C-alpha positions in Angstrom: 0.0 0.0 0.0 1.2 3.5 -0.8 0.3 6.5 1.5 0.7 10.2 1.1 0.7 12.4 4.2 0.1 16.1 4.1 -0.3 19.2 6.3 -2.4 22.1 5.0 -3.6 25.5 5.9 -2.1 27.4 8.8 0.6 25.6 10.7 0.0 24.5 14.2 1.7 22.5 17.0 0.8 18.8 16.7 1.1 18.5 13.0 4.6 16.9 13.3 3.2 14.4 15.8 0.5 13.5 13.2 3.2 13.0 10.5 5.2 10.9 12.9 2.2 8.8 13.9 1.3 8.1 10.2 4.8 7.1 9.3 5.6 5.0 12.3 2.2 3.2 12.4 2.3 2.4 8.7 5.9 1.1 8.7 5.7 -0.8 12.0 2.4 -2.6 11.2 3.2 -3.3 7.5 6.9 -2.7 6.7 6.3 -3.1 3.0 4.1 0.1 3.0 5.6 3.2 1.5 4.8 6.7 3.0 5.4 9.9 1.1 5.3 13.4 2.5 3.7 16.0 0.3 5.8 19.1 0.4 4.1 22.5 0.9 0.5 21.3 1.2 -2.0 21.4 -1.7 0.4 23.2 -3.9 2.8 20.3 -3.6 0.1 18.0 -4.8 -0.5 20.1 -7.8 3.2 20.2 -8.6 3.9 16.5 -7.7 6.5 17.3 -5.0 6.9 14.4 -2.6 9.5 13.0 -0.3 9.6 9.4 0.8 9.7 9.2 4.6 11.2 6.5 6.8 11.1 6.0 10.6 14.3 8.0 11.2 13.0 10.9 9.2 10.3 11.5 11.9 12.4 10.7 14.9 12.1 13.4 17.7 9.6 15.7 15.9 6.5 15.0 18.0 6.7 18.1 20.2 8.1 20.5 17.6 5.9 23.3 16.3 5.2 24.0 12.6 5.4 21.1 10.1 8.5 19.4 8.6 6.6 19.1 5.3 5.7 22.7 5.0 2.3 24.3 4.3 1.7 27.0 1.7 -1.6 28.9 1.2 -3.1 28.0 -2.2 -6.3 30.0 -2.7 -6.6 29.1 -6.4 -7.5 25.5 -5.5 -10.9 26.6 -4.0 -12.1 28.2 -7.2 -10.2 26.6 -10.2 -11.8 23.4 -11.4 -8.8 22.7 -13.6 -6.4 22.7 -10.6 -8.8 20.5 -8.7 -8.9 18.0 -11.6 -5.1 18.1 -11.8 -4.7 17.3 -8.1 -7.1 14.4 -8.3 -5.3 13.0 -11.4 -1.9 13.5 -9.7 -2.9 11.5 -6.7 -4.0 8.6 -8.9 -1.1 8.8 -11.3 1.4 8.7 -8.3 -0.3 5.5 -7.2 -1.4 6.7 -3.8 -4.0 4.5 -2.1 -4.6 7.0 0.6 -3.9 10.7 1.2 -3.9 11.5 4.9 -4.3 15.2 5.7 -4.1 17.3 8.9 -5.4 20.8 8.2 -8.0 23.5 8.7 -11.3 24.4 7.1 -9.8 25.1 3.7 -8.1 21.7 3.6 -11.3 20.0 4.6 -13.3 21.7 1.9 -10.6 21.0 -0.7 -10.5 17.3 0.3 -14.3 17.1 -0.1 -14.1 18.6 -3.6 -11.1 16.3 -4.7 -12.9 13.3 -3.2 -15.9 14.0 -5.4 -13.7 14.1 -8.5 -11.9 10.9 -7.5 -15.2 9.1 -7.1 -16.7 10.5 -10.2 -13.7 9.6 -12.3 -13.4 6.2 -10.6 -9.8 6.9 -9.5 -8.1 4.9 -6.8 -7.1 7.3 -4.0 -9.1 7.8 -0.8 -8.7 10.8 1.4 -8.7 10.8 5.2 -8.7 14.2 7.1 -8.2 15.3 10.7 -8.4 18.9 12.1 -5.3 21.0 12.5 -6.1 24.5 13.6 -5.3 26.7 16.5 -8.7 28.4 16.0 -10.8 25.2 16.9 -13.2 26.1 14.1 -13.1 22.8 12.2 -16.1 20.5 13.0 -15.9 21.6 16.6 -19.2 19.9 17.5 -17.3 16.6 17.0 -14.0 17.2 18.6 -11.3 19.9 19.2 -8.7 20.7 16.6 -5.1 19.7 17.0 -3.1 22.8 17.9 -5.9 24.5 19.9 -4.6 23.6 23.4 -1.1 24.4 22.4 -2.2 27.9 21.4 -4.1 28.3 24.6 -0.8 27.5 26.5 1.1 30.1 24.5 -1.7 32.7 25.1 -1.7 32.0 28.8 2.0 32.6 29.1 1.8 35.9 27.2 -1.3 37.1 29.1 0.5 36.5 32.4 3.5 38.6 31.2 1.1 41.4 30.2 -0.7 41.2 33.6 2.6 41.8 35.4 3.2 45.0 33.6 -0.4 46.1 33.6 -0.5 45.6 37.4 2.8 47.4 38.0 1.6 50.5 36.0 -2.1 50.4 36.6 -2.8 50.0 32.9 -5.6 48.6 30.8 -4.4 46.4 28.0 -6.3 45.6 24.8 -4.9 42.4 23.4 -5.6 41.1 19.9 -6.0 37.3 19.6 -6.1 34.9 16.6 -9.2 32.8 16.1 -10.4 33.7 12.6 -14.3 33.9 12.8 -14.4 31.8 15.9 -14.0 33.0 19.5 -12.9 29.7 20.9 -9.2 30.6 21.2 -9.6 34.0 22.7 -12.4 32.9 25.1 -10.6 29.8 26.4 -7.4 31.8 26.7 -9.3 34.5 28.6 -10.8 32.0 31.0 -7.5 30.3 31.6 -5.7 33.6 32.3 -8.5 35.3 34.2 -8.8 38.1 31.7 -11.5 40.6 32.5 -13.3 40.5 29.1 -13.2 38.7 25.8 -14.8 40.5 22.8 -16.3 37.9 20.4 -16.3 38.5 16.6 -19.9 39.5 16.2 -20.7 40.8 19.7 -22.5 44.0 20.2 -20.3 45.4 23.0 -21.6 47.6 25.7 -18.5 49.8 26.1 -20.1 51.9 28.9 -20.5 48.7 31.0 -17.0 47.6 30.1 -15.7 51.0 31.3 -17.5 50.5 34.6 -16.0 47.0 35.0 -12.5 48.4 34.3 -13.1 51.2 36.9 -14.1 48.6 39.5 -11.0 46.5 38.7 -8.7 49.5 39.4 -5.3 47.8 39.4 -5.1 46.1 36.0 -7.4 45.0 33.2 -6.9 42.8 30.1 -9.5 42.9 27.4 -8.9 40.2 24.7 -10.2 41.1 21.2 -11.1 38.4 18.7 -9.4 38.5 15.4 -12.6 39.0 13.4 -14.1 41.7 15.6 -14.5 44.7 13.1 -13.2 47.5 15.3 -9.4 47.9 15.6 -7.6 48.1 18.9 -7.1 51.9 18.3 -10.8 52.3 17.8 -11.7 50.5 21.0 -9.0 52.5 22.8 -10.5 55.7 21.6 -14.1 54.7 22.6 -12.9 53.8 26.1 -10.8 57.0 26.5 -13.8 59.1 25.6 -16.0 57.4 28.2 -13.4 57.8 30.9 -12.9 61.5 30.0 -16.7 62.0 30.3 -16.6 60.4 33.7 -13.5 62.4 34.8 -11.6 59.1 35.3 -8.0 58.6 34.2 -6.9 55.2 32.8 -3.8 54.5 30.8 -4.8 52.2 27.9 -2.2 50.2 25.9 -2.6 47.7 23.1 -0.7 44.6 21.9 -1.2 42.0 19.2 -0.2 38.5 20.4 -1.5 36.8 17.2 1.5 35.1 15.6 3.1 34.2 18.9 0.1 32.0 19.6 0.7 29.7 16.6 4.3 28.3 17.0 6.4 26.7 19.6 6.3 23.3 21.4 3.1 21.3 21.2 1.0 20.8 24.3 0.9 17.2 25.5 -2.8 16.8 24.7 -2.2 17.9 21.1 0.7 15.5 20.7 -1.4 12.6 22.0 -4.5 13.4 20.0 -2.6 14.0 16.8 -0.8 10.7 17.3 -4.1 8.9 18.1 -5.8 10.2 15.0 -2.8 9.4 12.8 -2.8 5.9 14.2 -6.6 5.4 13.7 -6.4 6.7 10.1 -3.6 4.3 9.1 -5.4 1.3 10.8 -8.6 2.1 9.0 -6.8 2.5 5.7 -5.3 -0.9 6.1 -8.9 -2.1 6.4 -9.7 -0.4 3.1 -12.0 2.2 4.6 -13.7 4.9 2.5 -12.7 8.6 2.6 -13.7 10.4 5.8 -13.1 13.0 8.5 -11.6 12.0 11.9 -11.8 14.0 15.1 -11.5 13.4 18.8 -12.2 15.2 22.1 -9.5 13.2 23.8 -6.9 10.5 23.2 -8.8 7.2 22.8 -12.1 8.8 21.6 -13.6 6.5 19.0 -16.2 8.6 17.2 -17.1 7.3 13.8 -15.5 9.2 10.9 -17.8 11.7 9.1 -18.2 11.7 5.3 -16.1 14.5 3.9 -19.1 16.3 2.3 -20.9 16.3 5.7 -17.8 17.5 7.6 -17.2 20.3 5.2 -20.7 21.7 5.9 -20.1 24.2 8.7 -23.8 24.6 9.4 -24.1 21.0 10.4 -20.8 20.4 12.1 -19.5 23.7 13.7 -20.7 26.2 16.1 -21.3 29.6 14.5 -20.6 31.3 17.9 -19.5 30.1 21.3 -22.2 27.9 22.8 -24.1 29.8 25.5 -23.0 27.5 28.3 -19.4 28.5 27.7 -20.3 32.2 27.8 -22.1 31.6 31.1 -19.1 29.8 32.4 -16.8 32.7 31.5 -19.1 35.3 33.1 -19.4 33.3 36.3 -15.6 33.3 36.7 -15.1 37.0 35.9 
């Protein structure tokens, strides 16, 4: 059997653990199997750029951030049917029985499109996908994304640093967080760090109430702002400064963007374990000649059935459009 393993979309800690699990599981269970790494994501598939992987190639990479295979944004794939056809044909021409992917929403949707072409044209390759995204916005009703808890760990560390300075100088900090259109990363980071407020992407913020909360806090306040929230940090700062001026209250407000620091670095243990578990499961199922599907898990050992790719790619059926109300109530109770 011949496998291709690929990482797509934004990089995240845990992707290397997934690659290692695929290679080690395949070669330990069936040594005659060949495993090929696709270089630079979907673009590498279009350009037929592969690297054969052995067990030594993936030694010691489980905790490393990023991805040893690379991942390059390839927006044309989503809209160009000729490119989609080329990718499907390349997979078949290369003789791959399975393509195993760890990636985000874009990779999942691409996999569903390519899968449809493969089936329509009666080509050999099957595609298995698991979620790799610090934003936790991929089928999050069915499990959490690899990389999510690593990003929370990084966020917590940075938010603690910011708290030290905020407290020493009696400052208010506005802190931009990654998360795309989801608030999972900023909200969970806010809960873990004890931040005073997290602004969700589509929230109608009551800034008067926020100003009162900051005034009551007195010593330091950290307001985390989701990536997709339309107002800039400077705009939020201006609004709060005007409110404080009207109230004859002085507060020094600073802003910081922690976005790209959230993505890299050592993987959290839970991401290493879940990435390894999903890689293992996908290879085992491939050896049993499974059909294409999407794999996810809430924890290591979670055995939920794979979803069809077309179902998994439908966000309205598989992903929360906003944070579930019970999480918001949880965060408010801890404020």
